[in-house]
C-alpha positions, 0 to 999 in steps of 0.5 A: 536476475537478482530480485531488484532487477526482476522487480524493475523489469517486470513493472516497467514492461521489460524482459524479466527472467521470471515474474516475482513470486508474491502470492500475498500475505496473511493477517494474524487470524489467518495464520492462527487458522493455518496453524490448525490446518497443517502449518507448524506452530514454530515455523514461519508461513513463508519459509514453509510455503517455499519449502513445500513448493520446492522454491529455493530462497534467494540469497541477497545482500543484507537489507539496509533501511533508509528509515525516513519517517513521514509520521507526525513527530511527536505523536499524540499520547495513545490512551484508553479513554473509556472501556465498556460494553466490550469496547475501548474508546481510545485516543490514538497516536494520530489524535483521533478518538476511535472505538475498537472491540476489546478483543484487540488492544489499541495498537490494532487501530492503526496497524494492519495486523488483522481484519479489525472493525473500528469506529471513529468518533472525532478527528483532530482537525475540525477547524483552522485553530485545530489545523494550526495546532497540528501543523507543527508536528510535521516539520520536515527538518525534525532530526528524528525524521531521518537517521543521522547516518542517512548519507552513509546508508545511501552509499551502502545501497548503491550496488544492492541486489534487493529493492529499496523504496519508501512509502507515504500517504497521498493527500486524500489519505492524509487529509482524511486522517486529519479531518475524517472522511465526511469532514474532508468531503464537506470542506471540499464543498464548503471551504475548498481554499482550506483544503487546498491549503492543507494539500499544499502543506502536505505536498511541501512536507513530503517533498522536503522530507524525501529530498535528502533521500532522493538526492543521495540514493536512487530508489526502486519504488515509491509508494503512495497510500490513497484509499479513496474508492468504494465498491463501485465508485471513487469517494470523490469525483474525478473532477475533484480528484484533478482539482485537489489531488493531482497537483501533488501527484504531479509534483512528487512524480517529477521529483521522484522521476528526476532522481532516477526511481523507475516505479511509482505505485498507487495503493487504493482499495475499492473501484479505481477505474475512474481514477486510473486515467488521472494517475496516468496523467500524473505520471504514476505507473503502477497501482494495486491491489485491484480488488475484484470484489469492487468490480475491478477487472484487471484484464479489462483495465489492460485493454483500456489503458494498455502499457500506460499502467502496470499492476500488482495484485488482481487475484480474487481472494474469494476464488482462492477461498472457494478452492479446487478448480475455482482457483485454477479458473481464476488464475487462468482468467487473469495471469496468462493474458497480463503476463504476456504483455508484462507489467504485472505481478500477480498476487491476492487482491488484498490481505489473505483472509482466514477463510482461505485455508492453508491447503488452498493457499498452497494449491493457489501458490503452486499454480501461481509459481508454475505460471510465473516460472518458479517451479 
């Protein structure tokens, strides 16, 4: 099988020749640490990992990007407003006023380059006047939103052997970017009509933006970013999720399914046990990263929800960091029972942190490669 076939067969409970090998990816601080633990300075960590494990890189056709943008156009000017006491106060490209340590520059505020603590001081939408000033930045017909040769690109990927997908923010994530978490939750109580209006706007925008792509290409995966859970509960109740968010999910799922795309993947940190039933009801069929520290038990989820939901992730990063037999026990706990059923690509349950050493990451990856049929 080629990578595209294997990805789809795995996540749709088919019959892959082996499960995709996706141990997880490090952030910048992790790679720096690995350089002191045996990873060569001038080498890519993934290439070295494959060589160390004896896995031959798969040769595929050149990747053709569809490059459809769901970002605001134009963005706000990124600028440092103040620098004192070891911190920057920054206006980021989304219009929020944010604080970050001067150990990093402002580009780290909105990019998952490393494990960075940030503080938000102000969000761009606090009232309806702010909302009117924001909306014009999300015109689905802005020429810069998609490449001029999109149709030609879609034709080139028709007979591809690698996966092609798109990713955009879910309604909770996007409204949180506009209003802030606390601001959005208060609006859901004090002004629910305003929240419904913003969700409807975002739903329409996403639908119109992806329409030319869905009409001219069959994607393999559409991903939604929707971080909306704490360690043991979702950030809003299941009832509020059904009221405010589920209508957007259902509309998008129908449009995506009608185009022939087989995988719709929901990405949310935190405990998602209360949310999975709503995602299933909405037609979403994959979720990740299944953080174990947030009380997610992927084995129990499979027992509860069966083949109605597939998963990516689910391997406790803390167990990998502890090393030795703890790694083996964690993989034995999770991987065999889910691989037996299908619908599972095991991986570290978020970005690989620097407390996971390079030798332990190799050990974990070797065991994972053995279990998934690569070595």
